[in-house]
C-alpha positions in Angstrom: 12.4 33.3 -53.3 13.2 31.7 -56.7 14.6 34.1 -59.2 12.2 35.2 -62.0 14.8 34.6 -64.6 15.2 30.9 -63.5 11.4 30.5 -63.7 11.4 32.0 -67.3 14.3 29.9 -68.4 12.8 26.7 -66.9 9.4 27.4 -68.6 11.1 27.9 -72.0 13.1 24.7 -71.6 10.2 22.6 -70.2 7.7 23.6 -72.9 10.2 23.5 -75.8 9.6 20.8 -78.5 13.3 19.9 -78.1 13.3 16.4 -76.5 16.2 17.3 -74.2 15.2 16.8 -70.6 18.6 17.3 -68.9 18.7 21.1 -69.3 15.4 21.6 -67.5 16.2 18.9 -64.9 19.5 20.8 -64.0 17.5 24.0 -63.7 15.3 22.2 -61.0 18.6 21.4 -59.2 19.2 25.2 -58.9 16.5 25.2 -56.2 19.0 23.6 -53.9 22.2 24.7 -55.7 21.7 28.2 -56.9 25.2 28.5 -58.4 25.1 25.2 -60.2 27.0 25.1 -63.5 25.1 22.7 -65.8 27.9 22.5 -68.4 30.0 19.8 -66.8 26.9 17.6 -66.2 25.8 18.0 -69.8 29.3 17.1 -71.0 29.3 14.1 -68.7 26.0 12.9 -70.3 27.5 13.4 -73.7 30.5 11.3 -72.8 28.3 8.5 -71.4 26.1 8.8 -74.4 29.0 8.5 -76.8 30.1 5.2 -75.2 26.5 4.0 -75.0 26.2 4.6 -78.7 29.1 2.3 -79.4 27.8 -0.4 -77.1 24.3 -0.2 -78.7 25.8 -0.3 -82.2 27.9 -3.4 -81.3 24.9 -5.3 -79.8 24.3 -8.6 -81.7 22.0 -8.1 -84.7 19.7 -10.9 -83.4 19.7 -11.8 -79.7 19.4 -15.5 -79.3 18.2 -15.2 -75.7 15.4 -12.7 -76.5 12.1 -13.6 -74.9 9.3 -14.7 -77.2 7.2 -12.0 -78.9 10.0 -9.4 -78.4 11.9 -7.6 -81.0 15.3 -9.4 -80.7 17.4 -6.4 -82.0 15.7 -4.0 -79.6 16.2 -6.6 -76.8 20.0 -6.8 -77.6 20.3 -3.0 -77.7 18.5 -2.5 -74.4 20.6 -5.3 -72.7 23.8 -3.6 -74.0 22.7 -0.2 -72.6 21.6 -1.9 -69.3 24.9 -3.6 -68.9 26.8 -0.4 -69.4 24.7 1.9 -67.2 23.8 -0.5 -64.4 26.6 -3.1 -64.6 29.7 -1.1 -65.4 28.7 2.4 -64.3 26.8 1.0 -61.3 23.8 3.4 -61.4 21.3 2.0 -58.8 18.0 2.8 -57.2 18.3 4.4 -53.8 16.1 2.1 -51.8 17.7 2.8 -48.4 17.4 6.6 -48.5 14.5 7.0 -51.0 13.3 10.3 -49.4 16.7 12.0 -49.7 16.1 15.1 -51.8 19.4 14.6 -53.6 17.7 11.7 -55.4 15.6 14.2 -57.3 18.6 16.3 -58.7 20.2 15.2 -61.9 23.6 16.6 -60.9 23.5 14.5 -57.7 22.3 11.4 -59.6 25.3 11.7 -61.9 27.7 12.2 -59.1 26.4 9.7 -56.6 25.0 7.2 -59.3 21.8 6.7 -57.4 18.3 8.1 -57.6 14.6 7.4 -57.6 12.6 5.9 -60.5 11.8 9.2 -62.3 15.4 10.6 -62.2 17.0 7.3 -63.2 14.5 7.0 -66.0 15.3 10.6 -67.1 19.0 9.7 -67.1 18.2 6.5 -69.1 16.2 8.5 -71.7 19.0 11.1 -72.1 21.7 8.4 -72.6 19.5 6.4 -74.9 18.7 9.4 -77.0 22.4 10.1 -77.4 23.0 6.4 -78.2 20.3 6.5 -81.0 18.0 4.1 -79.1 14.3 5.2 -79.0 13.1 5.1 -75.4 10.2 7.1 -73.9 8.8 7.6 -70.5 5.7 5.8 -69.2 3.4 7.4 -66.6 2.8 4.1 -64.8 0.9 4.7 -61.5 3.2 4.9 -58.5 6.4 3.9 -60.3 7.8 5.7 -63.4 8.7 3.3 -66.2 10.2 3.3 -69.7 9.2 1.9 -73.1 11.5 0.9 -76.0 9.1 0.4 -78.9 9.6 -2.6 -81.2 10.6 -1.8 -84.8 7.7 -1.2 -87.2 8.9 -4.0 -89.4 7.8 -6.4 -86.6 4.2 -5.3 -86.0 3.4 -8.2 -83.7 6.4 -7.8 -81.5 5.8 -6.4 -78.0 7.4 -3.2 -76.8 10.0 -3.5 -74.0 8.9 -2.0 -70.7 12.0 -1.1 -68.6 12.3 -0.4 -64.9 15.3 1.9 -64.5 15.1 1.9 -60.7 15.7 -1.9 -60.6 18.7 -2.1 -62.9 16.8 -1.9 -66.2 14.7 -4.9 -65.4 12.3 -5.8 -68.1 8.7 -6.1 -67.0 6.7 -8.8 -68.8 3.4 -7.8 -70.4 1.8 -10.7 -68.5 2.8 -9.1 -65.2 1.5 -5.7 -66.3 -1.7 -7.2 -67.5 -2.2 -8.9 -64.1 -1.8 -5.5 -62.5 -4.3 -4.1 -65.0 -6.8 -6.9 -64.1 -6.3 -6.2 -60.4 -7.0 -2.6 -60.9 -10.0 -3.2 -63.1 -11.6 -5.3 -60.3 -12.5 -2.1 -58.5 -13.4 -0.1 -61.7 -16.8 -1.6 -61.8 -15.9 -4.5 -64.1 -13.7 -2.3 -66.4 -12.2 -4.0 -69.5 -8.7 -5.2 -68.4 -7.3 -4.4 -71.9 -8.4 -0.8 -71.5 -7.1 -0.5 -68.0 -3.8 -2.0 -69.2 -3.5 0.6 -71.9 -4.2 3.4 -69.4 -1.5 2.0 -67.1 1.1 2.6 -69.8 0.5 6.1 -71.2 3.2 8.0 -73.0 4.7 10.6 -70.7 5.2 14.0 -72.3 8.2 16.2 -71.5 6.1 18.6 -69.3 4.6 15.6 -67.5 8.0 14.1 -66.8 9.3 17.3 -65.3 6.1 17.8 -63.3 6.4 14.3 -61.9 9.9 15.1 -60.8 8.8 18.3 -59.2 5.9 16.7 -57.4 8.1 14.1 -55.9 10.5 16.8 -54.7 7.8 19.0 -53.3 6.5 16.1 -51.2 10.0 15.5 -49.8 10.5 19.2 -49.0 7.1 19.4 -47.3 7.8 16.3 -45.2 11.1 18.0 -44.2 9.3 21.2 -43.4 11.5 22.9 -45.9 8.8 25.3 -46.9 10.9 27.9 -48.9 12.1 25.2 -51.2 8.7 23.7 -51.5 7.3 27.1 -52.4 9.9 27.5 -55.1 9.0 24.0 -56.5 5.3 25.1 -56.8 6.5 28.1 -58.9 8.1 25.7 -61.4 5.0 23.4 -61.3 2.8 26.3 -62.2 5.2 27.3 -64.9 4.9 23.8 -66.5 1.1 23.8 -66.1 -0.5 27.2 -65.5 -3.9 25.4 -65.1 -2.7 23.5 -62.1 -5.2 25.1 -59.6 -4.1 22.8 -56.7 -0.5 24.1 -57.1 -1.8 27.7 -56.8 -3.6 26.6 -53.6 -0.4 25.0 -52.3 1.7 28.0 -53.2 -0.7 30.2 -51.2 -0.6 27.8 -48.2 3.2 27.7 -48.3 3.3 31.5 -48.4 1.0 31.5 -45.4 3.4 29.2 -43.5 6.2 31.6 -44.4 4.3 34.6 -43.2 4.2 36.2 -46.7 0.6 37.2 -46.1 0.0 39.4 -49.2 1.2 36.6 -51.5 -0.8 34.0 -49.6 -4.0 36.1 -49.8 -3.6 36.7 -53.5 -3.1 33.0 -54.3 -5.8 31.7 -52.0 -8.4 34.2 -53.2 -7.6 33.3 -56.7 -8.0 29.6 -55.9 -11.4 30.2 -54.3 -12.5 32.2 -57.3 -11.4 29.6 -59.8 -13.1 26.8 -57.9 -16.3 28.7 -57.1 -18.3 26.8 -59.7 -16.5 23.5 -59.6 -18.3 20.3 -58.5 -16.6 19.2 -55.3 -16.9 16.1 -53.1 -17.4 16.4 -49.4 -13.6 16.3 -48.6 -13.0 19.1 -51.2 -15.8 21.2 -49.8 -14.4 20.9 -46.3 -11.0 21.9 -47.6 -12.4 24.9 -49.5 -14.1 26.0 -46.3 -10.8 25.8 -44.4 -9.2 27.9 -47.1 -12.0 30.5 -46.8 -11.3 30.8 -43.1 -7.6 31.3 -44.0 -8.6 34.1 -46.4 -10.7 35.9 -43.8 -7.8 35.8 -41.3 -5.4 36.9 -44.0 -7.5 39.9 -45.0 -7.4 41.1 -41.4 -3.6 40.6 -41.3 -2.9 42.3 -44.6 -5.2 45.2 -43.6 -3.3 45.7 -40.4 0.0 46.0 -42.4 -1.3 48.9 -44.5 
């Protein structure tokens, strides 16, 4: 089982107002690599960031090839950073082995220079922060993106939306609006502008780390690596103690691992917390199944005493 000290350290790093994401991300990697020394990887990020700062500072003051309605200085800076990270350093999205758990560990992303959207975006944010370029995460459905905001002196300029998984590709606002319009078609005639704004919400630090953890948990469950998946739920609950579904999953994973007292504790708590919730038919069926698990667990635990 995951060490309590790691959970406490991760909780402190994840909920800290410090924008640093790398420290917490490297703590996640200790699920797979318990003896991991984060120091060399943080130093590597600093080295990359120092060179990126030089590239961004040397970017042309006004990019002649900037698309219309885009801040030309921001465009030049993002292109300089993209050229360095994806052109020279050859970071790339791992489309062939997307489900490889190594794609979710920052140490492996730095060593292998490949990852999934969330980890490449995290790398991009950490390098951009060191380079003095404002870049934030965007919780786009199904595919994590980045936003580089236009300078305030250009209020009509559009922000740059960046896809780190596809080499820093810039996604046009027309494309994103079309996706918003497609989504609004099944939202009972929802306003496309409102749907569009909901598609590009700012991702907070805990949300980014939780999205990393959820991706990794899904991979471990598919691999039937239940001990690691259970450890991941510990970190998910640390990031969001109100995540009732993670409490349920931690209990079910403990059940698979035959840790019956822990499973009973979590599943009983889940049933208690959802006792007054409004559930749809599928959720009610699921809750009934968990109640059956609890009845079985009570007998098992009683037989152990």
